[in-house]
PALUM-135547 format. One record per residue (C-alpha): x, y, z; residue number from 1. Coordinates in steps of 0.001 Angstrom, whole numbers, m for minus. Layout:
BEGIN
<r><u>X</u><v>Y</v><w>Z</w><k>NUM</k></r>
...
END
This chain:
BEGIN
<r><u>14306</u><v>38042</v><w>m5431</w><k>1</k></r>
<r><u>17597</u><v>39093</v><w>m3952</w><k>2</k></r>
<r><u>20534</u><v>37021</v><w>m5128</w><k>3</k></r>
<r><u>22179</u><v>34976</v><w>m2355</w><k>4</k></r>
<r><u>25802</u><v>35959</v><w>m1944</w><k>5</k></r>
<r><u>28824</u><v>33659</v><w>m1942</w><k>6</k></r>
<r><u>30973</u><v>33914</v><w>1161</w><k>7</k></r>
<r><u>34562</u><v>33003</v><w>2046</w><k>8</k></r>
<r><u>35591</u><v>32472</v><w>m1550</w><k>9</k></r>
<r><u>37929</u><v>34249</v><w>m3928</w><k>10</k></r>
<r><u>36878</u><v>35392</v><w>m7372</w><k>11</k></r>
<r><u>38791</u><v>34396</v><w>m10459</w><k>12</k></r>
<r><u>40888</u><v>36740</v><w>m12505</w><k>13</k></r>
<r><u>38895</u><v>37872</v><w>m15549</w><k>14</k></r>
<r><u>40287</u><v>38195</v><w>m19042</w><k>15</k></r>
<r><u>37521</u><v>40380</v><w>m20380</w><k>16</k></r>
<r><u>36124</u><v>43864</v><w>m20038</w><k>17</k></r>
<r><u>32941</u><v>42454</v><w>m18519</w><k>18</k></r>
<r><u>33357</u><v>41399</v><w>m14906</w><k>19</k></r>
<r><u>32920</u><v>37749</v><w>m13993</w><k>20</k></r>
<r><u>30590</u><v>36485</v><w>m11310</w><k>21</k></r>
<r><u>32187</u><v>35090</v><w>m8194</w><k>22</k></r>
<r><u>33392</u><v>31594</v><w>m9000</w><k>23</k></r>
<r><u>33856</u><v>29761</v><w>m5716</w><k>24</k></r>
<r><u>37284</u><v>28180</v><w>m6039</w><k>25</k></r>
<r><u>39327</u><v>28311</v><w>m2831</w><k>26</k></r>
<r><u>42474</u><v>30337</v><w>m2281</w><k>27</k></r>
<r><u>45334</u><v>28834</v><w>m4281</w><k>28</k></r>
<r><u>43028</u><v>27588</v><w>m7037</w><k>29</k></r>
<r><u>42393</u><v>30950</v><w>m8705</w><k>30</k></r>
<r><u>42470</u><v>30331</v><w>m12428</w><k>31</k></r>
<r><u>42332</u><v>32647</v><w>m15367</w><k>32</k></r>
<r><u>38857</u><v>32383</v><w>m16868</w><k>33</k></r>
<r><u>37714</u><v>33664</v><w>m20245</w><k>34</k></r>
<r><u>34181</u><v>35044</v><w>m20383</w><k>35</k></r>
<r><u>33013</u><v>34099</v><w>m23866</w><k>36</k></r>
<r><u>29568</u><v>35702</v><w>m24198</w><k>37</k></r>
<r><u>30889</u><v>38463</v><w>m26447</w><k>38</k></r>
<r><u>31871</u><v>35761</v><w>m28943</w><k>39</k></r>
<r><u>28297</u><v>34475</v><w>m28804</w><k>40</k></r>
<r><u>26854</u><v>37966</v><w>m29324</w><k>41</k></r>
<r><u>29057</u><v>38479</v><w>m32368</w><k>42</k></r>
<r><u>27917</u><v>35225</v><w>m33936</w><k>43</k></r>
<r><u>24177</u><v>34810</v><w>m33594</w><k>44</k></r>
<r><u>24105</u><v>31754</v><w>m35831</w><k>45</k></r>
<r><u>26256</u><v>29720</v><w>m33479</w><k>46</k></r>
<r><u>25526</u><v>30717</v><w>m29921</w><k>47</k></r>
<r><u>27690</u><v>27992</v><w>m28376</w><k>48</k></r>
<r><u>30861</u><v>29514</v><w>m29755</w><k>49</k></r>
<r><u>33869</u><v>27920</v><w>m28065</w><k>50</k></r>
<r><u>36470</u><v>29854</v><w>m30058</w><k>51</k></r>
<r><u>37709</u><v>31682</v><w>m26943</w><k>52</k></r>
<r><u>38456</u><v>28356</v><w>m25245</w><k>53</k></r>
<r><u>39862</u><v>26816</v><w>m28428</w><k>54</k></r>
<r><u>42378</u><v>29656</v><w>m28731</w><k>55</k></r>
<r><u>43700</u><v>29045</v><w>m25210</w><k>56</k></r>
<r><u>42509</u><v>25785</v><w>m23683</w><k>57</k></r>
<r><u>44870</u><v>26077</v><w>m20725</w><k>58</k></r>
<r><u>42327</u><v>28338</v><w>m18984</w><k>59</k></r>
<r><u>38719</u><v>27881</v><w>m17944</w><k>60</k></r>
<r><u>35875</u><v>29315</v><w>m19987</w><k>61</k></r>
<r><u>32452</u><v>30620</v><w>m18974</w><k>62</k></r>
<r><u>29834</u><v>30813</v><w>m21720</w><k>63</k></r>
<r><u>26128</u><v>31578</v><w>m21530</w><k>64</k></r>
<r><u>23051</u><v>32257</v><w>m23621</w><k>65</k></r>
<r><u>20953</u><v>35389</v><w>m23435</w><k>66</k></r>
<r><u>18485</u><v>35339</v><w>m20535</w><k>67</k></r>
<r><u>14883</u><v>35052</v><w>m21821</w><k>68</k></r>
<r><u>12722</u><v>37976</v><w>m20707</w><k>69</k></r>
<r><u>10198</u><v>35620</v><w>m19125</w><k>70</k></r>
<r><u>12940</u><v>34130</v><w>m16907</w><k>71</k></r>
<r><u>13528</u><v>37566</v><w>m15391</w><k>72</k></r>
<r><u>9930</u><v>37883</v><w>m14218</w><k>73</k></r>
<r><u>8625</u><v>34368</v><w>m13489</w><k>74</k></r>
<r><u>9858</u><v>31760</v><w>m10962</w><k>75</k></r>
<r><u>12216</u><v>29378</v><w>m12725</w><k>76</k></r>
<r><u>13544</u><v>25863</v><w>m12257</w><k>77</k></r>
<r><u>17210</u><v>25209</v><w>m12972</w><k>78</k></r>
<r><u>18973</u><v>21924</v><w>m13715</w><k>79</k></r>
<r><u>22692</u><v>21174</v><w>m13368</w><k>80</k></r>
<r><u>24752</u><v>18392</v><w>m14914</w><k>81</k></r>
<r><u>28279</u><v>17717</v><w>m16111</w><k>82</k></r>
<r><u>30137</u><v>15947</v><w>m18885</w><k>83</k></r>
<r><u>33674</u><v>14617</v><w>m18769</w><k>84</k></r>
<r><u>34094</u><v>13861</v><w>m15086</w><k>85</k></r>
<r><u>35716</u><v>10454</v><w>m15639</w><k>86</k></r>
<r><u>37954</u><v>10810</v><w>m18737</w><k>87</k></r>
<r><u>41712</u><v>11142</v><w>m18428</w><k>88</k></r>
<r><u>41714</u><v>13425</v><w>m21487</w><k>89</k></r>
<r><u>40190</u><v>16828</v><w>m22087</w><k>90</k></r>
<r><u>38075</u><v>19266</v><w>m20061</w><k>91</k></r>
<r><u>35182</u><v>18747</v><w>m17693</w><k>92</k></r>
<r><u>32112</u><v>20821</v><w>m18527</w><k>93</k></r>
<r><u>29422</u><v>21864</v><w>m16077</w><k>94</k></r>
<r><u>26166</u><v>23216</v><w>m17472</w><k>95</k></r>
<r><u>22932</u><v>24726</v><w>m16226</w><k>96</k></r>
<r><u>19673</u><v>24958</v><w>m18112</w><k>97</k></r>
<r><u>16649</u><v>26872</v><w>m16832</w><k>98</k></r>
<r><u>13092</u><v>27765</v><w>m17767</w><k>99</k></r>
<r><u>9946</u><v>29094</v><w>m16044</w><k>100</k></r>
<r><u>8392</u><v>26515</v><w>m13721</w><k>101</k></r>
<r><u>5142</u><v>26847</v><w>m15655</w><k>102</k></r>
<r><u>6894</u><v>25747</v><w>m18872</w><k>103</k></r>
<r><u>8719</u><v>22630</v><w>m17711</w><k>104</k></r>
<r><u>6323</u><v>20590</v><w>m19789</w><k>105</k></r>
<r><u>7413</u><v>22559</v><w>m22876</w><k>106</k></r>
<r><u>11026</u><v>21524</v><w>m22234</w><k>107</k></r>
<r><u>9911</u><v>17922</v><w>m21860</w><k>108</k></r>
<r><u>8074</u><v>18195</v><w>m25191</w><k>109</k></r>
<r><u>11434</u><v>18881</v><w>m26844</w><k>110</k></r>
<r><u>12133</u><v>15200</v><w>m26027</w><k>111</k></r>
<r><u>15329</u><v>15899</v><w>m24129</w><k>112</k></r>
<r><u>16916</u><v>12857</v><w>m22491</w><k>113</k></r>
<r><u>20056</u><v>11914</v><w>m20601</w><k>114</k></r>
<r><u>22891</u><v>12766</v><w>m23002</w><k>115</k></r>
<r><u>24643</u><v>9440</v><w>m22307</w><k>116</k></r>
<r><u>21758</u><v>7576</v><w>m23961</w><k>117</k></r>
<r><u>22048</u><v>9598</v><w>m27190</w><k>118</k></r>
<r><u>24418</u><v>9629</v><w>m30131</w><k>119</k></r>
<r><u>26518</u><v>12693</v><w>m30860</w><k>120</k></r>
<r><u>24269</u><v>13600</v><w>m33813</w><k>121</k></r>
<r><u>21147</u><v>13293</v><w>m31654</w><k>122</k></r>
<r><u>22676</u><v>15506</v><w>m28982</w><k>123</k></r>
<r><u>23547</u><v>18159</v><w>m31541</w><k>124</k></r>
<r><u>19985</u><v>18125</v><w>m32897</w><k>125</k></r>
<r><u>18482</u><v>18416</v><w>m29420</w><k>126</k></r>
<r><u>20810</u><v>21262</v><w>m28512</w><k>127</k></r>
<r><u>19687</u><v>23121</v><w>m31616</w><k>128</k></r>
<r><u>16080</u><v>22688</v><w>m30438</w><k>129</k></r>
<r><u>16955</u><v>23977</v><w>m26972</w><k>130</k></r>
<r><u>18855</u><v>26875</v><w>m28446</w><k>131</k></r>
<r><u>15913</u><v>27717</v><w>m30711</w><k>132</k></r>
<r><u>13594</u><v>27841</v><w>m27684</w><k>133</k></r>
<r><u>15316</u><v>31041</v><w>m26576</w><k>134</k></r>
<r><u>11990</u><v>32647</v><w>m25635</w><k>135</k></r>
<r><u>11802</u><v>30526</v><w>m22482</w><k>136</k></r>
<r><u>15013</u><v>28438</v><w>m22193</w><k>137</k></r>
<r><u>18437</u><v>29677</v><w>m21121</w><k>138</k></r>
<r><u>21721</u><v>27936</v><w>m20378</w><k>139</k></r>
<r><u>25271</u><v>28544</v><w>m19180</w><k>140</k></r>
<r><u>28485</u><v>26504</v><w>m19294</w><k>141</k></r>
<r><u>31668</u><v>26435</v><w>m17275</w><k>142</k></r>
<r><u>34475</u><v>24589</v><w>m19064</w><k>143</k></r>
<r><u>37224</u><v>23471</v><w>m16687</w><k>144</k></r>
<r><u>40512</u><v>22893</v><w>m18489</w><k>145</k></r>
<r><u>42366</u><v>19617</v><w>m17816</w><k>146</k></r>
<r><u>45325</u><v>21730</v><w>m16725</w><k>147</k></r>
<r><u>43226</u><v>23408</v><w>m14023</w><k>148</k></r>
<r><u>41758</u><v>20077</v><w>m12879</w><k>149</k></r>
<r><u>45187</u><v>18452</v><w>m12543</w><k>150</k></r>
<r><u>46865</u><v>21325</v><w>m10732</w><k>151</k></r>
<r><u>43887</u><v>21649</v><w>m8366</w><k>152</k></r>
<r><u>44006</u><v>17968</v><w>m7428</w><k>153</k></r>
<r><u>47779</u><v>17976</v><w>m6917</w><k>154</k></r>
<r><u>47985</u><v>21036</v><w>m4697</w><k>155</k></r>
<r><u>49723</u><v>20697</v><w>m1349</w><k>156</k></r>
<r><u>46277</u><v>21153</v><w>224</w><k>157</k></r>
<r><u>44293</u><v>18664</v><w>m1871</w><k>158</k></r>
<r><u>41270</u><v>19993</v><w>m3768</w><k>159</k></r>
<r><u>39503</u><v>16846</v><w>m4905</w><k>160</k></r>
<r><u>37161</u><v>16370</v><w>m7827</w><k>161</k></r>
<r><u>34023</u><v>16297</v><w>m5675</w><k>162</k></r>
<r><u>34840</u><v>19650</v><w>m4072</w><k>163</k></r>
<r><u>35705</u><v>21082</v><w>m7478</w><k>164</k></r>
<r><u>32377</u><v>19834</v><w>m8874</w><k>165</k></r>
<r><u>30396</u><v>21260</v><w>m5956</w><k>166</k></r>
<r><u>32042</u><v>24660</v><w>m6229</w><k>167</k></r>
<r><u>31547</u><v>24819</v><w>m9992</w><k>168</k></r>
<r><u>27834</u><v>24064</v><w>m9566</w><k>169</k></r>
<r><u>27554</u><v>26741</v><w>m6863</w><k>170</k></r>
<r><u>29268</u><v>29240</v><w>m9149</w><k>171</k></r>
<r><u>26834</u><v>28548</v><w>m11998</w><k>172</k></r>
<r><u>23775</u><v>28920</v><w>m9758</w><k>173</k></r>
<r><u>25163</u><v>32232</v><w>m8526</w><k>174</k></r>
<r><u>25868</u><v>33273</v><w>m12120</w><k>175</k></r>
<r><u>22221</u><v>32652</v><w>m13062</w><k>176</k></r>
<r><u>21029</u><v>34684</v><w>m10069</w><k>177</k></r>
<r><u>23444</u><v>37506</v><w>m10848</w><k>178</k></r>
<r><u>22195</u><v>37496</v><w>m14455</w><k>179</k></r>
<r><u>18657</u><v>38189</v><w>m13268</w><k>180</k></r>
<r><u>17148</u><v>34711</v><w>m13564</w><k>181</k></r>
<r><u>14391</u><v>34279</v><w>m10964</w><k>182</k></r>
<r><u>15608</u><v>30878</v><w>m9783</w><k>183</k></r>
<r><u>13185</u><v>29191</v><w>m7378</w><k>184</k></r>
<r><u>14024</u><v>25477</v><w>m7725</w><k>185</k></r>
<r><u>17309</u><v>23702</v><w>m8401</w><k>186</k></r>
<r><u>17674</u><v>20067</v><w>m9514</w><k>187</k></r>
<r><u>21117</u><v>18450</v><w>m9399</w><k>188</k></r>
<r><u>22594</u><v>15034</v><w>m10089</w><k>189</k></r>
<r><u>24449</u><v>13870</v><w>m7002</w><k>190</k></r>
<r><u>28214</u><v>14074</v><w>m6586</w><k>191</k></r>
<r><u>29154</u><v>12166</v><w>m3461</w><k>192</k></r>
<r><u>26501</u><v>11577</v><w>m766</w><k>193</k></r>
<r><u>23259</u><v>13204</v><w>m1944</w><k>194</k></r>
<r><u>22192</u><v>14355</v><w>1537</w><k>195</k></r>
<r><u>25466</u><v>16171</v><w>2259</w><k>196</k></r>
<r><u>25519</u><v>17794</v><w>m1179</w><k>197</k></r>
<r><u>21915</u><v>18971</v><w>m792</w><k>198</k></r>
<r><u>22669</u><v>20374</v><w>2663</w><k>199</k></r>
<r><u>25694</u><v>22227</v><w>1276</w><k>200</k></r>
<r><u>23611</u><v>23828</v><w>m1471</w><k>201</k></r>
<r><u>20812</u><v>24715</v><w>954</w><k>202</k></r>
<r><u>23291</u><v>26451</v><w>3254</w><k>203</k></r>
<r><u>24644</u><v>28401</v><w>311</w><k>204</k></r>
<r><u>21233</u><v>29259</v><w>m1154</w><k>205</k></r>
<r><u>18654</u><v>29115</v><w>1677</w><k>206</k></r>
<r><u>16018</u><v>30905</v><w>m433</w><k>207</k></r>
<r><u>15994</u><v>28160</v><w>m3074</w><k>208</k></r>
<r><u>14286</u><v>24780</v><w>m3106</w><k>209</k></r>
<r><u>17075</u><v>22293</v><w>m3818</w><k>210</k></r>
<r><u>16706</u><v>18662</v><w>m4911</w><k>211</k></r>
<r><u>19776</u><v>16430</v><w>m5239</w><k>212</k></r>
<r><u>19063</u><v>12952</v><w>m6595</w><k>213</k></r>
<r><u>20999</u><v>10175</v><w>m8299</w><k>214</k></r>
<r><u>20171</u><v>9891</v><w>m12014</w><k>215</k></r>
<r><u>18591</u><v>13356</v><w>m11959</w><k>216</k></r>
<r><u>19402</u><v>13642</v><w>m15665</w><k>217</k></r>
<r><u>16794</u><v>10958</v><w>m16359</w><k>218</k></r>
<r><u>14220</u><v>12304</v><w>m13870</w><k>219</k></r>
<r><u>14021</u><v>16053</v><w>m14510</w><k>220</k></r>
<r><u>13794</u><v>17604</v><w>m18007</w><k>221</k></r>
<r><u>15881</u><v>20674</v><w>m17084</w><k>222</k></r>
<r><u>18700</u><v>18409</v><w>m15864</w><k>223</k></r>
<r><u>18461</u><v>16364</v><w>m19074</w><k>224</k></r>
<r><u>18710</u><v>19629</v><w>m21017</w><k>225</k></r>
<r><u>21759</u><v>20687</v><w>m18981</w><k>226</k></r>
<r><u>23298</u><v>17264</v><w>m19633</w><k>227</k></r>
<r><u>22914</u><v>17782</v><w>m23386</w><k>228</k></r>
<r><u>24463</u><v>21269</v><w>m23234</w><k>229</k></r>
<r><u>27440</u><v>19977</v><w>m21243</w><k>230</k></r>
<r><u>28054</u><v>16968</v><w>m23477</w><k>231</k></r>
<r><u>27771</u><v>18951</v><w>m26720</w><k>232</k></r>
<r><u>30264</u><v>21509</v><w>m25400</w><k>233</k></r>
<r><u>32754</u><v>18838</v><w>m24318</w><k>234</k></r>
<r><u>32436</u><v>16941</v><w>m27618</w><k>235</k></r>
<r><u>33171</u><v>20133</v><w>m29547</w><k>236</k></r>
<r><u>36050</u><v>21117</v><w>m27279</w><k>237</k></r>
<r><u>37720</u><v>17707</v><w>m27596</w><k>238</k></r>
<r><u>37127</u><v>17452</v><w>m31346</w><k>239</k></r>
<r><u>38635</u><v>20904</v><w>m31999</w><k>240</k></r>
<r><u>41445</u><v>20636</v><w>m29444</w><k>241</k></r>
<r><u>44550</u><v>22627</v><w>m30336</w><k>242</k></r>
<r><u>47755</u><v>21446</v><w>m28705</w><k>243</k></r>
<r><u>49365</u><v>24569</v><w>m27265</w><k>244</k></r>
<r><u>52663</u><v>22685</v><w>m27132</w><k>245</k></r>
<r><u>52674</u><v>22743</v><w>m30977</w><k>246</k></r>
<r><u>53211</u><v>19015</v><w>m31262</w><k>247</k></r>
<r><u>52962</u><v>18412</v><w>m34992</w><k>248</k></r>
<r><u>53376</u><v>14643</v><w>m34772</w><k>249</k></r>
<r><u>50646</u><v>13982</v><w>m32175</w><k>250</k></r>
<r><u>48218</u><v>11257</v><w>m33230</w><k>251</k></r>
<r><u>44628</u><v>12494</v><w>m32864</w><k>252</k></r>
<r><u>42939</u><v>9095</v><w>m32644</w><k>253</k></r>
<r><u>42705</u><v>8972</v><w>m28831</w><k>254</k></r>
<r><u>39382</u><v>7182</v><w>m28487</w><k>255</k></r>
<r><u>36790</u><v>8209</v><w>m25912</w><k>256</k></r>
<r><u>39291</u><v>9565</v><w>m23402</w><k>257</k></r>
<r><u>38127</u><v>7177</v><w>m20663</w><k>258</k></r>
<r><u>40864</u><v>5266</v><w>m18806</w><k>259</k></r>
<r><u>39490</u><v>1820</v><w>m19723</w><k>260</k></r>
<r><u>39401</u><v>2573</v><w>m23473</w><k>261</k></r>
<r><u>42208</u><v>598</v><w>m25227</w><k>262</k></r>
<r><u>42636</u><v>3394</v><w>m27802</w><k>263</k></r>
<r><u>43058</u><v>5950</v><w>m25039</w><k>264</k></r>
<r><u>45627</u><v>3785</v><w>m23243</w><k>265</k></r>
<r><u>47546</u><v>3269</v><w>m26482</w><k>266</k></r>
<r><u>47496</u><v>7013</v><w>m27205</w><k>267</k></r>
<r><u>48781</u><v>7774</v><w>m23700</w><k>268</k></r>
<r><u>51678</u><v>5360</v><w>m24166</w><k>269</k></r>
<r><u>52593</u><v>6708</v><w>m27609</w><k>270</k></r>
<r><u>52245</u><v>10400</v><w>m26715</w><k>271</k></r>
<r><u>54455</u><v>10287</v><w>m23640</w><k>272</k></r>
<r><u>57611</u><v>12366</v><w>m23684</w><k>273</k></r>
<r><u>60074</u><v>10628</v><w>m21335</w><k>274</k></r>
<r><u>61260</u><v>13954</v><w>m19877</w><k>275</k></r>
<r><u>58342</u><v>16378</v><w>m20149</w><k>276</k></r>
<r><u>55509</u><v>13893</v><w>m19763</w><k>277</k></r>
<r><u>52211</u><v>14785</v><w>m21397</w><k>278</k></r>
<r><u>50656</u><v>17793</v><w>m23107</w><k>279</k></r>
<r><u>48024</u><v>19723</v><w>m21150</w><k>280</k></r>
<r><u>45281</u><v>17754</v><w>m22890</w><k>281</k></r>
<r><u>46001</u><v>14964</v><w>m20378</w><k>282</k></r>
<r><u>44834</u><v>15087</v><w>m16770</w><k>283</k></r>
<r><u>48137</u><v>14007</v><w>m15289</w><k>284</k></r>
<r><u>46561</u><v>13668</v><w>m11843</w><k>285</k></r>
<r><u>44624</u><v>10571</v><w>m13042</w><k>286</k></r>
<r><u>46074</u><v>7248</v><w>m11902</w><k>287</k></r>
<r><u>46101</u><v>5956</v><w>m15501</w><k>288</k></r>
<r><u>48491</u><v>8721</v><w>m16553</w><k>289</k></r>
<r><u>50507</u><v>8466</v><w>m13330</w><k>290</k></r>
<r><u>51076</u><v>4731</v><w>m13813</w><k>291</k></r>
<r><u>52464</u><v>5239</v><w>m17327</w><k>292</k></r>
<r><u>54622</u><v>8160</v><w>m16158</w><k>293</k></r>
<r><u>56058</u><v>6085</v><w>m13317</w><k>294</k></r>
<r><u>56857</u><v>3116</v><w>m15551</w><k>295</k></r>
<r><u>58031</u><v>4787</v><w>m18786</w><k>296</k></r>
<r><u>59191</u><v>8329</v><w>m18009</w><k>297</k></r>
<r><u>62555</u><v>9397</v><w>m16598</w><k>298</k></r>
<r><u>62334</u><v>9387</v><w>m12784</w><k>299</k></r>
<r><u>62841</u><v>12761</v><w>m11127</w><k>300</k></r>
<r><u>64026</u><v>13004</v><w>m7518</w><k>301</k></r>
<r><u>64024</u><v>16232</v><w>m5551</w><k>302</k></r>
<r><u>66195</u><v>16981</v><w>m2520</w><k>303</k></r>
<r><u>64123</u><v>18590</v><w>196</w><k>304</k></r>
<r><u>65853</u><v>21788</v><w>1351</w><k>305</k></r>
<r><u>64323</u><v>21501</v><w>4784</w><k>306</k></r>
<r><u>64565</u><v>18623</v><w>7188</w><k>307</k></r>
<r><u>61332</u><v>16690</v><w>7501</w><k>308</k></r>
<r><u>59568</u><v>17947</v><w>10623</w><k>309</k></r>
<r><u>58530</u><v>14463</v><w>11685</w><k>310</k></r>
<r><u>62177</u><v>13341</v><w>11614</w><k>311</k></r>
<r><u>63428</u><v>16548</v><w>13170</w><k>312</k></r>
<r><u>61170</u><v>16218</v><w>16202</w><k>313</k></r>
<r><u>61415</u><v>12441</v><w>16549</w><k>314</k></r>
<r><u>63371</u><v>11159</v><w>19531</w><k>315</k></r>
<r><u>65713</u><v>8204</v><w>19402</w><k>316</k></r>
<r><u>65393</u><v>5451</v><w>22014</w><k>317</k></r>
<r><u>68859</u><v>6490</v><w>23251</w><k>318</k></r>
<r><u>67441</u><v>9873</v><w>24257</w><k>319</k></r>
<r><u>65811</u><v>8226</v><w>27249</w><k>320</k></r>
<r><u>69204</u><v>7045</v><w>28593</w><k>321</k></r>
<r><u>70980</u><v>10404</v><w>28439</w><k>322</k></r>
<r><u>70861</u><v>13442</v><w>30650</w><k>323</k></r>
<r><u>67833</u><v>15617</v><w>30061</w><k>324</k></r>
<r><u>69921</u><v>18770</v><w>29962</w><k>325</k></r>
<r><u>72223</u><v>17469</v><w>27269</w><k>326</k></r>
<r><u>71719</u><v>19781</v><w>24254</w><k>327</k></r>
<r><u>70771</u><v>18012</v><w>21039</w><k>328</k></r>
<r><u>72976</u><v>18735</v><w>18076</w><k>329</k></r>
<r><u>71151</u><v>19853</v><w>14941</w><k>330</k></r>
<r><u>72116</u><v>17706</v><w>11960</w><k>331</k></r>
<r><u>71614</u><v>19580</v><w>8675</w><k>332</k></r>
<r><u>70008</u><v>18003</v><w>5642</w><k>333</k></r>
<r><u>72285</u><v>15822</v><w>3518</w><k>334</k></r>
<r><u>72136</u><v>18400</v><w>698</w><k>335</k></r>
<r><u>73887</u><v>21015</v><w>2892</w><k>336</k></r>
<r><u>76211</u><v>18529</v><w>4632</w><k>337</k></r>
<r><u>77621</u><v>17084</v><w>1398</w><k>338</k></r>
<r><u>78270</u><v>20560</v><w>m27</w><k>339</k></r>
<r><u>79784</u><v>21821</v><w>3231</w><k>340</k></r>
<r><u>77233</u><v>24627</v><w>3473</w><k>341</k></r>
<r><u>76520</u><v>26323</v><w>6780</w><k>342</k></r>
<r><u>73982</u><v>28863</v><w>7942</w><k>343</k></r>
<r><u>75469</u><v>32265</v><w>8719</w><k>344</k></r>
<r><u>73883</u><v>35039</v><w>10738</w><k>345</k></r>
<r><u>76326</u><v>37790</v><w>9807</w><k>346</k></r>
<r><u>78835</u><v>38503</v><w>7069</w><k>347</k></r>
END
């Protein structure tokens, strides 16, 4: 099966000798991404080795298992799910899990379930079972750093969380295809309207049979398996988080990371620097963080160096009572007027 190609997207800059697959983030959202499979190959006893991300959690990280031989020759089903979409703290992790269509029942026999219904210990045990089934099960992860999420959402041209989620899922499907997995069916939990999301995926991958359904992680075993992979990766990333800002006095008891968690709110209030705000562990684009910044941090005001276009082109009511040929005098921005600065065309 020929791999469908991604169009009209830019690839990310790779920090590795092995080239990355095309990751479909739009222009202006290119992020450095560490490809961590070499770490996995060097440590066979712990295939989900997040050390590359732990060393520099300001960048995204792509990590995958080896592709089972059977998945290169037989039609496969692939499930996609995420962990950490809602928290104000830490990364968001997207995961895929795949197996031959003929062995979906074998994945179900591993008793995988929606990761949100399981304890952390249960998720770890189930991931070990999935990882041990390497003869017919494969997986891949894309860890999106909170720094990347925040800067993407606060760009001048907004790149919202739904679009980011869609593009990450598309990138992982393409990664599986580029790795030689014979993907035939894709099952995805919905992000936004299910019909529009399904149509978007079908346009991108017309050769694949795509199903987008709410609660897919409780309906399809491969999505449940992907959910477990994503949640285990996020739990480990948050638990082993290293503050790049070298903040020795940071309290590590930050609760679940969700905005409605009292422990998380308390941690956000206590960890705020009135001038520099928050460390990169915090998604400063979340309203919870913004509210605390607005109320407790030092306000920062910027003078715009250019006159607002809407004000520049707006006409006063008095304009209609003057001669049409009367030239309008350009009034410079207050910044230039107060400093007696003028534009010169020659020296």
